[in-house]
N, C-alpha and C positions, 0 to 999 in steps of 0.2 A: 308269323306276325297276328297279334291277337286283335280284335276289333277294337280296344281300348288303345293299344299303340298306335294302330293305323289311324284312328280318328285323332289321336293327339298329334301325329306326324301332320296330317292334313291340316289340322287346326292352326298350328306353328307356321306351316306354307303361306296359310292365307291370312293370317296376321301379318306376317312378314310384308305381304304384298299391299297391305293397308286396307283389308276387308274388316269392317267393323264387327260384324258378327260371326267371327272366324269360327270358334266352336261348335255355333250352331249350323251354319252351312256345311261344315265338315261332317257333321253327323246327319244333314240331309242327304249329301251325296255319298256316304257310305251306306244309308238305309236304300238309297236310290240303286246303287249298283249290285247290292245283296238280295234285294226283294225284301227286305224287313221292312217293318214299320219303325219312326226312329225310337219310339218308346222301347221297342224290342231289344234295342243295341244296348240297354243299362244289363240286361241279366245276359246277354251274349259276350259281354265285356271280356272275359278271359277264354273264350272260344276261338280257336283259329280262323282265320278268313281264307277261303278258297284262294289259291293262287291266281285264278284268272280274275277273280273280283278285286285282288290286290293291284293288279296291273291297270283295268278299269277305273279303279278310285284315283289312283295316281293321275291319270290320264285327264280325269275332270277336275282335280285339284289343279292340274296345271293350267287348265282352260279357265278355270276361274280365278285363279292368280293373274292371268292376262287380262282381267276384267270383262271377260263374257259375261253377261248376265245369268245368275245362277237360274233364272225362268228357263232360259234357252237350253242350258245343259239339262235340266231335270226334264224340260219338254213339256211341261204344264204349269199352270198357276191358278190359284183359287181367286175367283171374283164373285162377290154376291152371292156366296154359296153355291157356285156351281165351277166346274173344272173347266178350263180352257186349253187347247192346246196351244202353245206358246213358242214361235221361233221367230227368226228375222224378217218375215214376212209383213210384220205388222207392229206396231206399238204394244209394248207388254202392257195387260190391264193392270191397274193401280188401285190400291183402296181408296184415294182420294178421290176416284170417279164415282165411288157409289154413292155419294151424296148427288151426284147427277140423276142417277138412276131413281133415289128416294124423290128428288124434285120433280120428275115425271110421272112415278106412280101417283103421287099425291093429286094429279089432274087427271087420272082414268079411274074410273069406277071399275071395282073389281069384277062384278058380273054383267057389264055392258060390252058389247062388240066396239072396236076401236081400232083404226089403221093407223099404224106408226110407220115413221121413216128415220133411220139413222145415216145422216149425211156424213161421208168420210167412215164408214163402217169399221175399218181395219180388222181387228180380230172377230169382231160379231159381239162384244161382250156387252155394249150398251144394249143393243137390240134382244140378245138372247136374255138378259136379266130381267128386261121388261115383260117379254112374251113370257116367260116361264113364271111370272107373278100376277100375269093378267090372262087367264086362260081362253078367255073369247077374243084376244086381240089378234091381228094379223100384222105383218108387217114386211118393209123393204130396206135393206141395205144398200145405199149407193156407195160405190168406190172405185174411184179412179185407176187403181193398181190391180192389175192382173193377180199379182202375187197375193196381195191382201184378200182380194175376193174370195180366192180359192181356200185360203185359210178361213174367212167367215164362213163359207159354205160347209167346211169339214166341222167347224164348231157346232153349227147349226144342226147338222146332220147327228153329231154323236149326242147331243143335248136331246135329241127327239122332238125339235123345233121346226125341221125344215118344211114341214106340210103347211106350218101357217107363216113362212118367211121365205123372201126371194132376195136374192143379190143382183142387182143391177150393177153390170161392169161399165162404169163411165163417169163422167164427170157431173157434179149434181147441177151444174149450170146448163147443161144437154137434158138432164132428165125431166120426163113429161109429168110425173105424179104430184107435184106440188098440191095442186088443189084438192087431190082426194084423201089427204091426210088428215086426222084428226090432232096429231102431235108429231112433230119433227123436232128432233134431238141432233146435236151433233157436239162432239170433241174435235174441232178443226186444229189445223196447225196455227200455233200462238206465240211461238217463241221469235222473238225479233232477229233477223238473219244476223247481226253481229254479235249476238248472244251464243250462237250455236258452238263456237269454238270452245268457249268456257263451261260448257257442260260436263257432266260426270263422264267419264269414258265409257261406261256401260250403256249411255244414252247416244253419246256422240257418234262413238264407233259402231253400234250395233241396232239403233232404232233407225228405219228408214228416214232420210233427210227430207222427202217430201213431207212426211207425216208432221215435222217439227217445225220447219221453216214457214213462220207468219209472215213473212216480209219484212220490210225496214223497220216497221213499228209492232208487229205482230198481229196487226187488225186487218189483214187484208180478206182473209177468208170469212171473218165477221161481216165486214162492208158487203160482200157479194151475196151471203145467206141473207143478210137482212133487206137488203135491194130486191132480190128475188121474191124473197117471201111477203114482202110488204105488198107486191104485187100480185103474187099467184097463189099463196097460201088460201084455203077455205076460211072465209069469216068465221071466228070464232075458235079457231085452232091454235094449238100452244106451240110456241118454240122455247126450246130447253137447249140452253149452251153450258158446256164447261168452259173456264176461263182460267187465265193464268192470275196470280195471286194479287197483282197489280193493275187489273184491266177492267175492273168491275166498272169505274166511273165512266171510260171510254165506251164500253160496250152499251151500259144503260144509256148514255147519249145518243148511241146510234140508233137504239130501239125508239127512244123517244122522238126523235128526227124523222124516224119513219112511220110515227103513228100506232105504234104497237102500246097497248095498255095492261094494266095488270102486272107489271114489272116487279119481279121479286129477286131478292139475293139472297144465297144459301152460303154457309160456311163448313168446311170439311173439320175433320175431328181435330186437326191441327189449329182451328181457328183462322185459317187462311178463305178469302173469298173464292169461291169454286165454281158455283152453278147460278144462273140467271133464267129465269122463266118470264115469258112474256105473252101475251094475247093477242092475235091479230083481232081489231074490231069488228064485231058483227055487222054494223053499219058504217 
């Protein structure tokens, strides 16, 4: 079985399973099991694939055809130029969230110290991306799930950021660091409970439900964070949210009602509302 033959076999199986980028993902999986870069597979096309790699590839194709996320199978994914360990312990970092990092970085001077918190840190991708681009900043990831907290710690360690970052295992409502932070960022659960069953199987069946379920209207976490933040955040500190594409009006209304100022909305590359920033008033 040559590289070309095996990649074509995988692509056909993935296409039959409804995977949109079937040939591309087949190439990624074959590169993964053989240890080659995807670009190398072109020149290796007529070479025979080692027998053990054939079995490993078919196993991974079967998993992907069953709609296990490609990021879980590969074990890593790229986010904001960094490579993160990725598995079922936390949400997969997604490109749409990069605009949330951009919104946060815009409020942080490059060469000034700052303290950052990431509420519901998950994989640690938001906190790590900020710290990697602000070398004098330090941060805390607040995460209620022990499994997700362990993944965040692993990612911060492998990215060389653990000296400037701490993961607090517990609920953000019980965390005592609100008043110490210059910026608080969060991608909280925001899918309305009734919409969970209609999500893609890669999300519905493999992402942690607690990281998705935002309550009856998807806004439960936003209400709690805004309420606590309005009372406990440092005056002048920034609050940065990722939001669902149709939640801007509701979240802005929550911030306005709580007295936050300088509210701004950011859109992702697809043109969808994706991030909101707001400042707690100085007086």
